N, C-alpha and C positions, 0 to 999 in steps of 0.2 A: 477451476471449479471441480473438474472430474477427479483430480488427485487430492483435493483438500489442502489444508495447510493455512498458515498465516504468512502473508507477504507484506513487506514494507517497501514502498517505492519512494525514492527521493530524487528530486529534480532540482538542478541549480536555478537560482534566480539571478539573471545577469543579462547584460546587453553586449553584443559583440562589437559595439562601437560604430556600426554602419546601419544595418537594417533589421537585425534579428533581436528579439527579446525573449528570453527563456522564462516561462511562466512560474517556475518554482513550486509547482504543485506536488506536494508530498501526499501519499495516500497509504492507508492501512486497510488491507483486505483479509477476510477470513472465509475460506471455502466459497469464494466467488462473490461474497457480499462486501460492499464498501462499508467500512465501519467509521472511518474518519478521513477528511480531506482538508488540506491546507487551502487557504484562499488563493486563487490564481491572480497573478499580476499585482500582488500587494507591494506597497513601497516600504513595508516594515523590514528592518534589518534582521530581526529574529522573530519567528513564530513557531510555537511548539504545538503539536497535536498529540492527543493520547486516545487510547481506546481500550476497553476491557474486552479481552478475548477469552473464549471458552476453550481451554486447552483439551479438556476431556472430550468435548464434542468434536474437535478436530481430529483427535486420535481415532475416534469411531469411524469417521469418514475415510481416513487414510487406510485403515485396516480392512475396510469393506471393498476396496479396489483390489481386484485379483492380482495385479502387477506387484503390489507391495506385500503380498502374503508369502512370497517365496523365501 
């Protein structure tokens, strides 16, 4: 959130065959705000999520952080 940006997180949906089940929750964040999230523990083989991101707004946040102005 402090550095801004658009982040895409992908997580596998799987079972290790014994006791763990990975939830497969993919997420899209922009500047610390959650824009979209895949359903957790779904049994669907394929699920696609989309989000509309404000690239210009992200640039404004990134360039307002002193670390990125060098």
